[in-house]
C-alpha positions in Angstrom: 89.3 141.7 111.0 89.9 139.4 113.7 92.7 140.4 116.3 93.1 136.8 117.6 96.7 135.7 117.6 97.9 133.0 115.1 99.7 130.9 117.4 98.4 130.4 121.1 99.5 127.8 123.7 96.9 125.2 124.9 95.0 122.7 122.6 91.0 123.5 123.5 88.4 125.4 121.5 88.2 128.9 122.1 85.6 129.9 124.7 84.5 132.6 122.3 82.0 131.4 120.1 82.7 133.8 117.2 86.1 132.7 117.1 85.1 129.1 117.1 82.8 129.9 114.2 85.3 131.7 112.3 87.7 128.9 112.5 85.1 126.4 111.8 84.4 128.1 108.5 88.0 127.8 107.5 88.2 124.4 108.5 85.1 123.5 106.3 86.9 125.2 103.5 89.7 122.6 103.4 87.0 120.0 103.1 85.7 122.0 100.2 89.5 122.0 98.9 90.3 118.4 98.9 87.3 116.7 98.1 87.7 117.5 94.4 90.4 115.0 94.6 88.3 112.2 95.8 85.5 113.0 93.6 86.8 113.9 90.3 90.2 111.9 90.2 89.7 108.8 92.6 86.1 108.0 92.0 85.7 109.1 88.6 88.3 109.7 86.2 91.6 107.9 87.4 90.5 104.2 87.2 89.5 104.3 83.4 92.3 106.7 82.7 94.7 104.2 84.2 92.7 101.4 82.9 93.0 102.7 79.1 96.7 103.3 79.5 97.4 99.7 80.9 95.5 98.2 78.5 96.8 100.0 75.5 100.4 99.1 77.0 99.3 95.4 77.1 98.2 95.5 73.6 94.1 95.5 73.9 92.3 97.4 71.7 89.4 98.2 73.5 87.8 97.6 76.9 86.3 94.6 75.7 89.5 93.1 74.7 90.8 93.9 78.0 88.8 91.7 80.0 91.2 89.0 78.3 92.4 87.3 81.6 95.5 86.1 79.9 96.7 89.9 79.6 99.7 90.8 81.8 102.0 94.0 82.6 105.0 93.7 83.6 106.2 97.0 85.3 109.9 98.0 84.6 110.3 94.6 82.9 109.8 92.5 86.1 107.8 89.4 85.3 107.4 89.0 89.1 105.1 92.3 89.3 103.0 90.9 86.4 99.5 92.1 86.8 96.2 92.2 84.6 95.9 95.6 83.1 92.5 96.1 84.9 94.0 95.5 88.1 96.7 98.2 87.7 94.4 100.7 89.5 93.4 98.8 92.6 97.3 97.8 93.1 98.5 101.0 92.9 95.9 101.8 95.5 97.1 99.1 97.7 100.6 100.3 97.2 99.7 104.1 98.0 98.0 102.8 101.3 101.1 100.7 102.5 103.4 104.0 101.8 100.6 106.1 103.9 100.5 103.4 106.7 104.4 103.8 107.0 104.5 107.4 107.0 101.5 108.5 108.7 102.5 107.8 112.5 105.6 110.0 111.7 103.7 112.5 110.3 101.0 112.6 113.1 103.8 112.4 115.8 105.7 115.3 114.3 102.8 117.5 113.7 101.8 117.4 117.6 105.5 118.8 118.1 105.3 121.6 116.1 103.9 125.2 116.6 103.1 125.5 112.8 100.4 123.0 112.1 98.8 125.4 109.5 102.2 125.2 107.6 102.0 121.6 107.8 98.7 121.6 106.3 99.5 124.0 103.5 102.7 122.3 102.3 101.2 118.7 102.2 98.1 120.1 100.1 100.4 121.9 97.7 102.4 118.7 97.2 99.2 116.7 96.4 97.9 119.4 93.9 101.3 119.4 92.2 101.1 115.5 91.5 97.4 115.8 90.3 98.2 118.7 87.9 101.3 116.6 86.9 99.0 114.0 85.5 98.3 116.2 82.5 101.4 115.2 81.2 101.2 111.3 81.5 100.3 110.2 78.1 102.9 108.0 76.9 102.6 104.6 78.8 101.3 104.1 82.4 104.3 104.4 84.5 104.4 108.3 84.8 100.7 108.3 85.7 101.0 105.5 88.1 103.9 107.6 90.2 102.1 110.9 90.2 98.6 109.2 91.4 100.7 107.6 94.3 102.0 110.7 95.3 98.8 112.6 95.1 97.3 109.9 97.1 100.1 110.0 99.6 100.1 113.6 100.3 96.1 113.7 100.4 96.2 111.0 103.3 98.9 112.9 105.0 97.0 116.4 105.0 94.0 114.7 106.3 96.1 113.6 109.4 96.8 117.1 110.3 93.4 118.5 109.0 91.4 116.0 111.3 93.8 117.1 114.2 92.2 120.5 113.9 88.8 119.3 114.9 88.9 119.1 118.8 90.8 122.4 118.8 88.0 124.3 116.9 84.8 122.6 118.5 83.3 122.0 121.7 82.3 118.5 122.8 78.6 119.0 121.9 79.4 120.8 118.6 81.6 118.2 117.1 79.3 115.9 115.4 77.5 119.0 113.7 80.8 120.3 112.9 82.4 117.1 111.3 79.1 116.6 109.4 79.1 120.0 108.1 82.7 119.6 106.9 81.7 116.3 105.0 78.5 118.3 103.8 80.6 121.3 102.4 83.0 118.9 100.9 80.5 116.9 99.0 79.0 120.2 97.7 82.5 121.4 96.2 83.3 118.1 94.8 79.9 118.2 92.9 80.4 121.6 91.8 83.8 120.9 90.0 82.2 117.6 88.8 79.5 119.3 87.0 82.4 121.2 84.9 83.9 117.9 84.3 81.0 116.3 83.3 80.3 119.1 80.3 83.8 118.7 79.7 83.6 114.9 79.2 80.3 115.1 77.2 81.4 117.5 74.8 85.0 116.6 74.3 86.3 114.6 71.0 88.8 113.3 73.0 88.1 111.8 76.4 91.5 111.2 77.5 92.4 114.8 76.8 89.1 115.7 78.8 90.5 113.8 81.6 93.5 115.6 81.6 92.1 118.9 81.7 90.2 118.1 84.4 93.1 116.8 86.5 94.7 120.0 86.1 91.4 122.0 87.3 91.5 119.6 90.4 95.1 120.5 91.4 94.6 124.2 90.9 91.2 124.1 92.9 92.9 122.0 95.8 95.9 124.5 96.0 93.6 127.6 95.7 91.1 127.0 98.4 93.4 125.6 100.8 95.2 129.0 101.3 91.8 130.3 101.9 91.2 127.8 104.3 94.0 128.1 106.5 93.7 131.7 107.1 91.1 131.7 109.9 92.8 128.6 111.7 95.0 129.3 114.6 98.6 127.3 115.5 97.5 125.9 118.9 100.3 123.7 120.7 100.5 121.5 123.9 103.2 120.3 125.9 104.7 118.3 123.3 105.5 121.2 121.3 106.1 123.5 124.1 109.1 121.2 125.4 110.5 120.9 121.6 110.4 124.3 120.9 108.2 123.4 117.8 110.9 121.9 116.1 109.9 118.1 115.7 112.8 115.8 115.0 112.2 112.1 113.3 113.8 110.0 116.0 112.0 111.9 118.9 108.6 111.5 116.8 108.8 107.7 116.3 109.6 107.3 120.2 106.8 109.3 121.1 104.5 107.5 118.9 106.0 104.2 120.1 105.0 105.7 123.7 101.4 106.5 122.4 100.7 102.9 121.1 101.8 101.8 124.6 99.5 104.1 126.3 96.5 103.1 124.0 96.2 100.0 126.2 94.7 102.1 128.8 91.7 103.1 126.5 90.3 99.8 125.3 87.1 101.5 123.9 89.4 103.6 121.7 91.1 100.3 120.6 87.9 98.7 119.8 86.5 101.4 117.9 89.4 101.6 115.6 89.0 98.1 114.8 85.4 98.5 114.2 86.3 101.5 112.0 88.7 99.4 110.0 86.1 96.9 109.0 83.0 99.1 108.4 85.0 102.0 106.5 86.6 99.3 104.3 83.2 98.6 102.8 82.6 102.6 102.5 86.1 103.2 101.0 85.8 100.2 98.4 82.3 101.3 97.0 83.9 104.7 96.5 86.7 103.7 94.9 85.8 101.1 92.7 82.5 102.4 91.5 84.0 103.7 88.2 85.7 100.8 87.0 82.7 98.4 87.9 80.0 100.7 85.9 82.4 101.0 83.0 83.8 97.2 82.9 81.2 95.2 84.4 78.1 97.0 84.0 79.0 98.4 80.5 77.7 102.0 81.2 79.3 105.0 79.7 81.3 107.4 81.1 78.5 110.2 81.1 76.4 107.7 82.9 79.0 107.3 85.6 79.9 110.9 86.1 76.2 111.8 86.1 75.7 109.4 88.8 78.6 110.2 90.9 77.2 114.0 90.4 73.9 112.8 91.9 75.3 111.2 94.8 77.6 114.0 95.8 74.5 116.5 96.0 72.3 113.7 97.9 75.3 113.3 100.1 75.5 117.0 100.7 72.0 116.9 101.9 72.5 113.3 103.9 75.3 114.8 106.0 73.0 117.6 107.3 69.9 115.3 107.8 72.0 112.7 109.7 73.6 115.3 111.9 70.4 116.2 112.9 69.0 112.5 113.6 72.3 111.8 115.4 71.5 115.0 117.6 68.3 113.3 118.6 69.2 109.8 118.9 73.2 109.8 119.4 75.9 109.1 116.7 76.4 105.6 117.9 72.8 104.4 116.8 72.7 106.7 113.5 76.1 105.1 112.2 74.8 101.2 113.2 71.7 102.0 111.2 73.4 103.6 108.2 75.6 100.2 108.4 72.3 98.2 108.1 71.5 100.3 104.8 74.9 99.7 103.6 74.4 96.0 103.6 71.1 96.3 101.8 73.1 98.4 99.3 75.7 95.8 98.5 73.3 93.2 98.1 71.6 95.3 95.5 75.0 96.1 93.7 76.1 92.4 93.4 72.6 91.7 91.7 72.6 94.9 89.5 72.0 93.8 86.0 74.5 95.2 83.1 73.3 98.4 81.3 70.5 99.4 83.5 71.3 103.0 84.1 67.9 103.7 86.1 68.8 101.1 88.7 72.3 101.9 89.1 71.4 105.5 89.5 68.8 104.6 92.5 71.7 102.6 94.0 73.8 105.8 93.9 71.0 107.8 95.4 71.0 105.2 98.2 74.9 105.5 98.6 74.6 109.2 98.9 72.0 108.9 101.7 74.4 107.3 104.0 77.9 108.2 102.8 78.3 111.3 104.7 76.9 109.7 107.7 79.2 106.9 108.4 82.3 108.7 107.7 81.7 112.3 109.3 79.9 110.9 112.4 83.0 108.2 112.8 85.4 111.2 112.6 83.7 113.0 115.6 82.9 110.1 117.5 86.9 109.2 117.3 87.5 112.8 118.2 85.8 112.4 121.8 87.9 109.2 122.5 91.5 111.0 122.3 93.2 112.8 124.9 94.2 116.4 124.6 97.5 117.4 123.3 97.8 114.2 121.0 95.4 115.0 118.4 97.5 114.4 115.4 99.0 111.4 116.8 95.7 109.7 117.5 94.4 111.0 114.2 97.2 109.5 112.5 96.2 106.1 113.8 92.4 106.9 112.9 93.9 107.5 109.3 96.2 104.2 109.5 92.8 102.5 110.3 91.3 104.5 107.4 94.0 103.0 104.9 94.6 99.9 106.6 90.9 99.2 106.1 91.1 100.6 102.2 94.2 98.3 102.2 92.2 95.1 102.7 89.3 96.1 100.6 91.8 96.9 97.8 93.7 93.7 98.4 90.4 91.8 98.0 89.3 93.6 94.9 92.8 93.1 93.3 92.7 89.5 93.9 89.2 89.0 92.6 89.8 91.2 89.6 93.1 89.4 88.8 90.9 85.9 88.8 87.7 87.1 87.1 88.9 90.0 85.0 85.9 92.0 86.7 84.7 93.7 89.5 81.1 92.2 90.3 82.4 89.1 92.2 84.3 91.5 94.6 81.3 93.3 95.6 79.9 90.7 97.7 83.0 90.2 100.1 81.9 94.0 101.3 79.2 92.6 102.9 81.4 90.7 105.7 83.2 94.2 106.6 80.1 95.9 107.2 78.6 93.2 109.6 81.7 92.7 111.5 82.0 96.6 111.7 78.7 96.9 113.2 79.0 94.2 115.5 82.2 95.7 116.9 80.8 99.1 116.9 78.0 98.1 119.0 80.3 96.4 121.8 82.0 100.1 122.1 81.1 101.8 125.5 81.3 105.5 124.4 80.7 106.9 127.8 83.4 104.8 129.5 85.9 105.6 126.7 85.4 109.4 126.8 85.8 109.7 130.5 89.0 107.3 130.5 90.9 110.0 128.0 89.9 112.8 130.2 87.3 114.5 127.9 83.9 115.9 128.6 80.8 113.5 127.9 78.5 115.4 125.2 74.6 115.2 125.8 74.2 112.7 123.1 75.9 109.5 122.6 
């Protein structure tokens, strides 16, 4: 049993490697806890589930009939909100992202002013798990399911801000790429294991809708249960901001502090340029994750069991890929590794656009390619950004990172929503992702990592 205090002043990682490893294992466990929401709910189940509810509400008998571009939903009876039923999922994603963009700065600034960051992580995760579990009861129309999905998305995003803020506190600069990649890898494995259960559930169920609802409950329970396990080894570090406010953050003071952070960022041009680059290349990554399910089922005509099997393969490949790319980054540096992954993403996007309908082997091959680069792009981007932020402001800066994440997803979701509304399908929207990867890669290439790390007062790691 560790005798380390649960709450300590100061933001840096423990000098004791045993204590650091203990906290790192707990930190990995939250990736294990929350990744099932993205894997099973966001990536696989909720898109088809919402589309089925929306299509039934619009009077379409099946998925084929729902491709009729004249079909329209009018939420709350307001014609001005009319959208195509198949566009409900990307439209809800767009709204969820806007809500996060509004609230992330507040949560980030308040988290930096509290001495109890573990409690913030716990309750945000619990709120997300309750919303996810509540989807079991969303069977009559699409409105309740839409509200619960919005809530789960919102709390997931807010919890990730607090979670990411622990990364610089539990790892040294030279450990950070490895720790971030291991977190992603553990998350992929956890998501894959629960997805195996969901695959069996869907394949053996007479009612696929009921199977999806049972899966939503299992995700909520998994998320809540493993969050409790995750936070136990972590410690509540706090810096000058929390010490001044006695650990009790106030909304007004938090917003003013965030305003000062935005002004201060002008002194860190490489941090700002990295965020802009991240907005663009992450757009392609997030769009590929979020819209794989409706693209596969609606445009390629693939069954739900093929989709889940492919996503499952992606998870296991991504688990291995995260560790492999961490080793590559250790040899050539994270920046070169991410740039190489963006080249591969461009090739995958082109292959996806040309993918013929009904071709299961090619779809699975595309999934394997995505799995190989998925963890690399996301985990190394997180660790690179952690090097470019000043100590004591982790949650604030990671709220900007998360805003960039959601901002990029907003752009992608908006493009997809427009394309689907105009064409009734997802294929045309796929090609737009190529521009985001190219622009993001060019901007990332221009980021001077060493200069940016020194500017914020951090130690430069051995490999950049």
